[in-house]
C-alpha positions as CSV (number, residue, x, y, z in Angstrom):
1,M,0.0,0.0,0.0
2,N,1.2,3.5,-0.9
3,H,2.7,5.2,2.2
4,K,0.8,8.4,1.5
5,T,-2.5,6.5,1.0
6,G,-2.0,4.7,4.3
7,I,-1.5,8.0,6.1
8,S,-4.6,9.6,4.5
9,R,-6.8,6.6,5.4
10,R,-5.6,6.8,9.0
11,L,-6.3,10.5,9.1
12,I,-9.8,9.9,7.8
13,C,-10.4,7.2,10.4
14,I,-9.2,9.4,13.2
15,S,-11.4,12.3,11.9
16,V,-14.4,10.0,11.8
17,L,-13.6,8.7,15.3
18,I,-13.3,12.2,16.7
19,G,-16.6,13.2,15.0
20,C,-18.4,10.3,16.6
21,L,-17.0,11.1,20.0
22,L,-18.0,14.7,19.8
23,A,-21.5,13.7,18.6
24,G,-21.7,11.3,21.6
25,I,-20.6,14.1,24.0
26,G,-23.1,16.5,22.5
27,T,-25.9,14.0,22.9
28,A,-24.9,13.2,26.5
29,C,-24.6,16.9,27.4
30,S,-27.8,18.0,25.7
31,K,-30.6,18.6,28.2
32,K,-34.1,17.5,27.7
33,P,-36.5,20.5,27.4
34,A,-38.3,21.2,30.7
35,D,-41.8,19.7,31.1
36,L,-44.1,22.7,31.6
37,K,-47.1,20.5,32.3
38,G,-49.6,22.1,30.0
39,Y,-48.0,25.5,29.9
40,Q,-45.8,27.3,27.4
41,R,-43.4,30.2,27.6
42,S,-44.9,33.6,27.3
43,E,-43.1,36.7,26.0
44,L,-45.7,38.8,27.9
45,V,-46.0,39.3,31.6
46,T,-48.5,36.9,33.0
47,D,-49.7,35.8,36.5
48,T,-48.1,32.4,36.0
49,V,-44.3,31.7,36.4
50,A,-42.1,28.7,35.8
51,I,-39.0,27.8,37.7
52,I,-36.6,25.5,36.0
53,M,-34.0,23.9,38.3
54,E,-30.5,23.1,37.1
55,N,-30.8,19.3,37.6
56,E,-34.6,18.9,36.9
57,T,-36.6,18.4,33.7
58,E,-39.9,19.2,35.4
59,A,-40.8,22.8,36.1
60,I,-42.2,24.3,39.3
61,I,-45.3,26.3,38.1
62,I,-46.5,29.1,40.3
63,Q,-49.9,30.8,40.0
64,L,-49.5,34.4,41.3
65,R,-52.3,36.2,43.2
66,P,-52.3,39.9,42.4
67,D,-55.9,40.1,43.7
68,K,-54.6,39.4,47.3
69,A,-51.0,40.8,47.2
70,P,-50.7,43.3,44.3
71,I,-47.6,45.0,45.5
72,T,-45.8,41.7,46.1
73,V,-46.9,40.2,42.8
74,E,-45.9,43.3,40.8
75,N,-42.5,43.3,42.4
76,F,-42.0,39.5,41.7
77,Q,-43.1,40.0,38.1
78,K,-40.6,42.9,37.7
79,L,-37.8,40.7,39.0
80,V,-38.8,37.8,36.8
81,G,-39.0,40.0,33.8
82,E,-35.5,41.4,34.4
83,G,-34.1,37.8,34.7
84,F,-33.1,38.6,38.3
85,Y,-33.7,35.1,39.6
86,N,-31.8,33.2,36.8
87,G,-28.9,31.5,38.3
88,L,-29.8,32.2,41.9
89,T,-30.3,29.4,44.4
90,F,-32.6,28.0,47.0
91,H,-30.1,28.7,49.8
92,R,-32.2,27.3,52.7
93,V,-33.8,23.9,52.7
94,V,-35.6,22.3,55.6
95,D,-37.2,18.9,54.7
96,G,-40.9,18.8,55.8
97,Y,-41.0,22.6,56.2
98,L,-39.9,24.9,53.4
99,I,-37.4,25.9,50.7
100,Q,-36.2,29.5,50.5
101,G,-34.4,31.3,47.6
102,G,-34.0,34.5,45.6
103,D,-31.0,35.9,47.4
104,P,-28.3,37.2,45.1
105,L,-25.7,36.7,47.9
106,G,-26.8,33.2,48.5
107,N,-26.6,33.5,52.3
108,G,-30.0,34.9,53.3
109,Q,-28.7,38.5,53.6
110,G,-29.2,39.8,50.1
111,G,-31.9,41.4,48.1
112,P,-32.6,43.6,45.0
113,G,-31.4,46.8,46.7
114,Y,-34.8,47.9,47.9
115,T,-37.7,46.7,50.0
116,I,-41.5,46.5,49.6
117,K,-44.6,46.8,51.8
118,G,-45.4,43.7,53.7
119,E,-48.9,42.6,52.6
120,F,-50.3,40.8,55.6
121,S,-52.8,41.7,58.3
122,L,-50.2,42.1,61.0
123,N,-49.0,45.0,58.9
124,R,-52.6,46.4,58.5
125,I,-52.9,45.0,54.9
126,S,-55.7,42.7,54.1
127,N,-54.5,39.3,52.7
128,D,-56.4,36.2,53.7
129,L,-54.2,33.7,51.9
130,N,-52.9,31.0,54.2
131,H,-49.6,29.2,54.4
132,E,-50.6,25.8,52.9
133,R,-48.6,23.1,51.2
134,G,-47.4,24.8,48.0
135,S,-48.0,28.4,49.2
136,V,-45.4,30.9,48.0
137,S,-44.6,33.6,50.5
138,M,-42.1,36.5,51.0
139,A,-39.3,36.1,53.4
140,R,-38.4,39.1,55.6
141,S,-36.6,40.2,58.7
142,E,-38.3,41.5,61.9
143,D,-39.1,44.7,60.0
144,Y,-42.5,44.2,58.4
145,D,-41.6,46.1,55.3
146,S,-38.2,44.4,54.7
147,A,-39.0,41.9,51.9
148,G,-37.3,42.3,48.6
149,S,-36.6,39.3,46.4
150,Q,-36.4,36.3,48.8
151,F,-39.3,34.0,48.9
152,F,-40.1,30.6,50.3
153,I,-42.3,27.7,49.2
154,C,-44.1,25.8,52.0
155,Q,-43.8,22.0,52.0
156,K,-46.6,21.7,54.5
157,A,-49.3,23.9,56.1
158,M,-47.8,26.4,58.5
159,P,-50.7,28.3,60.2
160,D,-48.3,30.0,62.6
161,L,-47.1,32.1,59.7
162,D,-50.6,33.2,58.6
163,R,-51.2,37.0,58.7
164,E,-47.5,37.5,59.5
165,Y,-45.9,36.9,56.1
166,A,-47.2,37.8,52.6
167,V,-48.4,34.8,50.7
168,F,-48.6,35.8,47.0
169,G,-48.9,32.6,45.0
170,M,-49.4,28.9,44.9
171,V,-47.5,26.0,43.3
172,V,-50.0,24.5,40.9
173,T,-47.6,21.8,39.6
174,G,-44.1,20.7,40.4
175,M,-44.4,20.0,44.2
176,A,-42.4,16.8,43.6
177,V,-39.5,19.1,42.6
178,V,-40.0,21.1,45.8
179,D,-39.9,17.9,47.8
180,R,-36.7,16.8,46.2
181,I,-35.0,20.1,46.8
182,A,-36.2,20.1,50.5
183,A,-34.8,16.5,50.9
184,V,-31.2,17.6,50.0
185,P,-29.1,17.2,53.2
186,N,-28.3,20.6,54.7
187,S,-25.7,22.2,57.0
188,G,-28.1,22.3,60.0
189,S,-29.5,25.2,62.0
190,P,-29.4,28.2,61.8
191,N,-28.6,28.5,58.1
192,N,-29.9,25.2,56.7
193,R,-27.8,25.5,53.5
194,P,-28.1,22.6,51.2
195,N,-24.9,20.5,50.8
196,R,-25.4,20.7,47.0
197,R,-26.3,24.0,45.4
198,Q,-29.9,24.1,44.3
199,V,-29.7,26.5,41.3
200,M,-32.7,28.1,39.6
201,E,-31.5,27.8,36.0
202,E,-34.3,30.0,34.6
203,V,-37.4,31.7,35.9
204,F,-39.9,33.0,33.3
205,F,-43.5,33.7,32.5
206,V,-45.8,31.0,31.1
207,K,-49.3,30.7,29.8
208,P,-51.7,27.7,29.2
209,A,-50.4,25.8,26.2
210,D,-53.8,26.0,24.4
211,D,-53.8,29.8,24.4
């Protein structure tokens, strides 16, 4: 066999092998589109929001309640529209209780640079939404008007928080994802940081798929 021909064939074989390997890597690394459970992405602001976690293919879908907490919902929609939550984490997880996220510092001390009015009756604002399993509520400090971007999702009913924190939405699908996040081992009290980062890959508006 001609020496040059042999080299050419080997080069072709090597190129094909590299191409196959790259194709395999691409297939392995490609992520299945998130299951939005009957919803589709919306380019417009809606009262329904999807949270896609970094290691999940099922979305957490939240139905917002502007009729009960208009200030809180408007603020949340503003942050979602700005892409504020993309890449942030659920920095506090307590199995059987709640998961909390939305802090740009990732330590429970951060926010968007401003605060909003706390919409709950203890703060003289009417809001009769309760902390039930799947309720979405704003985290705050002792100051009633200290909420900004951090929110928590209840894993169970917590009536002791009713009228003291602003519930502004409800998970309508994806509680299995919430449960998996909550079950991640944490650092223990007082911070309860998950031992593996729980990243919100993307948070965006959705609408019913048949619209």
